Structures are given as structure tokens and as C-alpha cells.
N, C-alpha and C positions, 0 to 999 in steps of 0.2 A: 504493500500500500504506500509506504513512504516513497518508493522509487517512482510512483505514478503521480506524485504531487506536482501541481503546476508551479513552475519556478517563476517568481514574481519580484520585480524591483519597484518599490515606491520611492520617488525622488522628490524631495522638498528643499526649500531654501535652508531652513533651520527648524528647531523645535521650540521656538518661543511661542507663547500662547497667542493665538490668533484664530480666526475662523477656519482658515484652511488647515492650519497645523492641528487644530483640535479634531477636525474630521479625519485627518490621516491617522492620528493617534487612536481615535475610536475604531477605525478599520483595523489597524495593526493589533489592537488588543482583543478584537472579536472575530477576526477572520478564521475560518476553519483550518486549523493547522494540520489536520489529517488530509486535506485536499490541496493546501497551498504551502509552498516553501517560500516564506517571505524574507526579503532583504530590504532594509530601510536605508536608503542612500540620501545624502544631503550635501549641500554646498558648504555649510558650517555646522559642525557637530556641537551645537550649544542650544540652551534654552530650558525653560522650566518644565516642559513636558517630558524631558529625559527621565525625570524621577518616576513618572508613571510607566515609562517604557522599559525601566530597568529589569522588570520581571520577565521580559521576553528574551528567549534564547534565540536571537536572530542576528545576523551580521548587520553592522551599521557602517558601511564604508563612507568616507568623506572625500569629496572632490573640490578642493578650494580653488575657485576660479578667480581671475581678474576681470577686466573689461572683456566683452565678448570677442573683440577683435585682437586681444593680446595673445602672444605666443604661449603664455602660461595656460590660458584657457584651451588652446588647441591641444597642448600636451595632456591636460587633464581629460579632454574629450577622448584622446587616444587611450588613456588609461581606463576610462569608463567603458569604452568599446571592448577592451581586452577583458575587463571584469565580466561583462555580459557574455562574451564568448566562453571564457574559462568556466563560468558557473552554469552554462547552458540555460541562461535566462530565456524564458519564452515570452514574457510580457514585461515591458517597461511602462510605468505609469508616472507621469510627471505632473507637477502642480505649480502653476504660476509662471510669469513671464520668463525669468532667467532659467529655472529648471526646464521649462518647455523647450527653449531654444537650445540649451546645452544637451539635454537628454535625447531629443528627437534626432538631431544631427548625428550625435555619437552612436545612437542605436542603429541608425541606417548604415553607418560605417561597420557596425558589428556583424551585419548579415541579415538573418531571417527573423529575428525577434519582432513581435508585434509591439507597437508603441501607441500609447494613449496620452493625449494632451488634456489637461484640465484647465479650463478658464472659468474662474469663479467670481468675476466682477464684470461690470459693464464696459470696462476698458477706458473709463474717463481719466484715469490716472496715468495712462501711457502717452508718450509724445507721439506725434504723427509718424515719425520714423519707426518707433517701437511697434506701433500698431501694424505698420506695413510688414515689418520683419516677422512678427508673430504670425500674421496671416500667411505669409509666404512659407514659413517653416511648417506650419500646421497642415499644409497640403501633403506633407510626407507622413503625417500621422494616420494610423488606421482608423482612429476614432477621436473625436473631440468631445470630452465629457464636461457638461455644465451642470450647475445646480439650480437653475431657474429657467422657466420658459422665457422670461424677459431677456436673459442673456442669449438664449438660442435665437430669438427674433433679431436681436442686435447683430449677432454674428452673420446671420443670413443676409441682413440688409447690407452688411459690409462685404459680401461676396464669398463667404465661406460655403462649402458644399453642404447643403442641408442633410444629405443622405448619411453624412458621417457624424452628425451631432446627436448626442444622447443626453437626456435630462435625468439625473438622479438627484433628488433634493436631499439636503442635509438631514442628518438624524442626530438626536441627542439622547443622553442617558437620563431618563426621567427621574430615576431614584436620587440623583445628585441634587435635585431641586425640590425635594419634599420640604415642607415648612420646618424651619429650625426654631428651637426654643430661644427666646431672647434672653441673653445673659446680661445685657447692659454694658459689657466690656467694649463692644464694637462702637457703641455710641460715645462712650468715654474717649476712645481713641480718636474718633472723628470730631470730638467736641460738640456733639449734638445734644440738645436738651432731651430728657427722657420722654417728654410729652410731644415733641415735635413730629410732624409728618414729613417724610422724606420723599422728594422727587429725585429719581436716579437716572443718570446717563452713564452707560459704560461702553466705551469705544476708544479707538485710537484717536489721538488729537491731531488731526490734519484737516486741511481745508475741505476735503470732500465729505467729512462727517457733519458739517453744518453746525458745529457747537456754538458758533458765534450767534446764530439765530435763536438757539435755545437760551443763551444769556439774555438777549433782548426780551424774550418771552418771560423769562424768570423775573426780570425787573417789574414787568406788569403784574405778574402773579403775586410777587412779594408784597406789593401795596395792598392787595385785597385779602391776603391770608397771612397774618402775622405769625402763625404757628408753623408755617411751611419753611423747611430748609432744603437746600439743593446740594446733591453730591455728584461730582463728576469723577468717575473711576476710569483711569487710563492715562496714557502718556503719549508724547509725540512731539513733533517739531513745533507745533503751534501752542504748546502749553503756556509759555511765558506771555505770549501775546494775549491769550484768552484770560489769563489771570489778571493782567493789566486792564483788559476790557471790563471784566467783572468788577474790579475795584473802582474803576471810573464811573460805573453805574450805581455805586453805593451798595453793592452786593457782598462786600467783603465779610460781613458778619453773618451772612445767611448762605454763603456758597463755600463748599469744601472741595478743593481739588485733591482727591485722595491718592492720585498717582496710580501706578500699575498695581493691580490687586490679584491675588490668587484665591480670594474668598468670596467670589461672586455669589454663590448660593446664600452665604450669610448676609451679604448686602441686600439681596432680594428679599430675604425674610423680614428686613426692616423697612422695605420700600412700600410706599402707597401707590406710586405710579412709576413706570419705566418709560423713558422717552428716547426715541431714535430720530434725530433731526437731519439725517443724511441728505446730501445732494445727489449721491450716486450710491447704489447698493446692489449686491448680488442677491444672495439669500442669507439673511442676517442671523447668525447664531445668537446675538444678544436679544433679538426679538423672541426666538424660540425658547431661550433659557428663561426669559422673563415670563412668558406665557406658561411654561412648564411649572414655574413657581407659583402660578395663580395670581400674578401681578398684572393689573390692567395696563395696556400698552397704548402709546401714541407714537405714530411713525409718519414720516414724510412719504407721500405717494410717489415713490421712485423705484425703478428696477423691480426686484422680486418682492418688495414689501407687500404689495397687494396679494401675492400668492400665499403669504403667511397670515396677514391680518385681514379678516373679513370686516369691512367697515360697518360700524354700529352693531356688530355681533360679537366679535372677539377683541375689539379695540376701536381706535379712531385713527383714520388716515387724514392728513392735512397736506395742503400744497407745500412743496419745498420752498425755502427762503421766506416763508410767511410767518413772522414772529407773532402777529396778532392772532392768526388762526391757531397757532400752537398754544398761545396763552389762553385763548377761549376754551380749547380742548382740555387743558389742565384744569381750568376753573370748573368746567362741568364735572369732572371726576372728583375734584376736591369738595364740591358742593353736594354731590349726589352719591352718598356712600353705597346705596343699593345698586346703582348703575355700575359703579366701579367693581363691586363684588360680582355682579352678573357677567361683566366683560371678563374678569379674571377667571371665573369658573369656566366660561365658554372657551377661553383661550387654552386653558389647561386640557380640556377635552380634545380640542383640535390638535394640539401637539401630540397627545397620546395616540390619536387615531391616525395621524398622517405623517408625523415626523419622528418616529421612534428610530433609535440607532439600529435596532434589529432589522427594520425594513430597509434602511439605507445600506447596511452591510450585505444583506441578502441580495439586493438588486445589483450591487457592485460585483459580488461573487458570480452572479448569473451573467453579467456582462463579460467578465473574463472568460468564463467557460464557453459562452456563445461565440466570442471572437475567435477563440482557438478552433472551435468546431467548424467555423465557416472560412477559416484562413484569413481572418481580418475584416470580413464584411459585416457591417452593422445590421 
């Protein structure tokens, strides 16, 4: 049986906590080891998720590249091709711009292995040159896996072959987000009053996450609800700018920039509302995790968000860049506790029914088997 296992490489940039990295870790921890011989490759062998992956007895080769045009990257590509041939790898599955470019080209050098590219965002963070390069290289992939219909439609509009594109939505581990008992320690750490209601945003702090519009909305909400405090969990290039913006709006005493956190389930146990104000989004783990915790959500109507949040059923969708609409939505949920509870419960049911990790892993395993059975045809 062991000799008949499908030999598989998953290639990521690193193992820091992010939506893509979390999904790869979920797959690695749950893939059927009696059917799949897993190798976890990366460009940088670092990150918080390595602690979760320590229990796995799988190879974790590292291929440290420089710029894509550098000699070092070419040499590492040759090394990766040799690794694929030496280990008789049958499928290479890469995630994100740099792993896609690196792994697809190197795998084609290696010979007959099948290769899957994963594109898990709308591409708004790529330069025009990067977008053209990724489209060109993805022509050599046997399959382009995306996690939202919105991404599939965007890629088709940009000229990708629709016959190669497969949608498998994210899955999360529901048990991680069961309601936790409040100990008070988290509020002490964040300097939050014990009676305060918390509005939570957790995401990377960059321009595409739209946090600046959340700050403008928070200023409007703070005037109406003196017991409400705001917590932003995450880090990124825009953090200092956002902190200065919040202070300039008089939010310094009501706004906590909590930085990068590993205790999102505990934060969600304290939250009254979870907000995702993104300007561009694939399929958001933060929305799924908030809904799994039974927290009512508000999200910008962009990308895959409408595939997660059913407007006025499991949460509220608002136009992107509209701080007034965002403030109004927060006000509704803060004023109407029954409505907030109803949305939270409905969201939890939807995640359980549609976005379980078991469903996501099972569909991915089926994709691998089907590609091998058809010689790479989707």
C-alpha cells in the first residue's frame, strides 16, 4: 500500500500565519497518509505554523530564491527539478505568485510530473508585469486551483483557459472556534474595560485591506456608543500610518492595535462584531473563522465575500470604501442584540454546512486523484 501512495509536493512561500498558509497546513495535517506521500516545500522555512506541522513525519525541503531573474533562482529551480525527479514526485502543487512561477517552470524542467497552480486572490496586489508573467507561466500548469468563483471569473476575463480552472473553497477546523470561557486576562492585556463591547478587525495591515475606512467608521460609531472599543489584530507595512490616523481622529483611547496574534479564537470569544473592510479579497479565512465562532460579521462587497456572507442572513455586506455604510452597519448590530445573535447563529450554521476542513481536504484529494487518472485533464 505504501508503494502505491501518490507522491505529492506542496510548495508555499513560508509558514507564517496567513490565509493561504493556514489552508496548506490544514491539508498537510489531514491528508490521507495511506494514499498520499506528502512533501512540504517552501521558499523560506520559517513561520508560526511550523509548530503545528512538527508532528508530521514529512520532508520539508527549502529552496531560497532571489529575484526571479537572478542566477540564484535559476540554480534553485534546477535543484527543485532534481528533487522532483529523485523522489519520483507525481504532482507539484504551488500556492501564490512566487511559488507558482518558480515551481511551474522547474517542474516542467523535471519531466512528466503534473503541476497545479493556486491563485487565491483577485490579483489586485500584482503589478501589471507580474500579472502578465503569472498568466503566461500558468499556461504550463495542468490545473489552476482557486478558492472562489469570483477569482475564477476574474481569471477568465483576463484570458486564462476556463477548462483548467477548478474552484475548491477554503475549509476551517470548526472545533478551534467553539466559544471560550472569558478569563479577563485577555482584556487586561489589551487594556479593555470588562464591560466594554469589542468590535474586531483581524487582517494584514496593507492598503488592500481597507482598514483606513474602518477607522473612519469607528470614529462615527464611537460618538454614538461610548461603551464600544475597537481592536485591530494584525501587522503590516501600513500599521504606523493607521495608528497615526486613529490618533488624529481622537480614537487613541478607544482603539487597540494588538499586533500579530496567535489567539484569534480567544479574541473572537470577546468580540461583539467582526469587520472585514477589504478593497480586494479572495475567500477570507477571517470571515469564516468569525462566523464559525458565532460572531456576526460585516464585510465589504468585494471578491469572494458574497460567497461567504449571505447579506441580511448571515451578516451584512457594505460597499467598499464607504465608511458611512460601514458605521451604519455596526450601529445596527450594536443597537439590535437579537439581530446580531441571529446573524451569528446563521453564520455558524453556514460555515458548518459549506466550509468544513473535511470537505475542503476531501475535494482536494479527489482533484489529485482525478488529475492522475486523466493524465492532467481537469
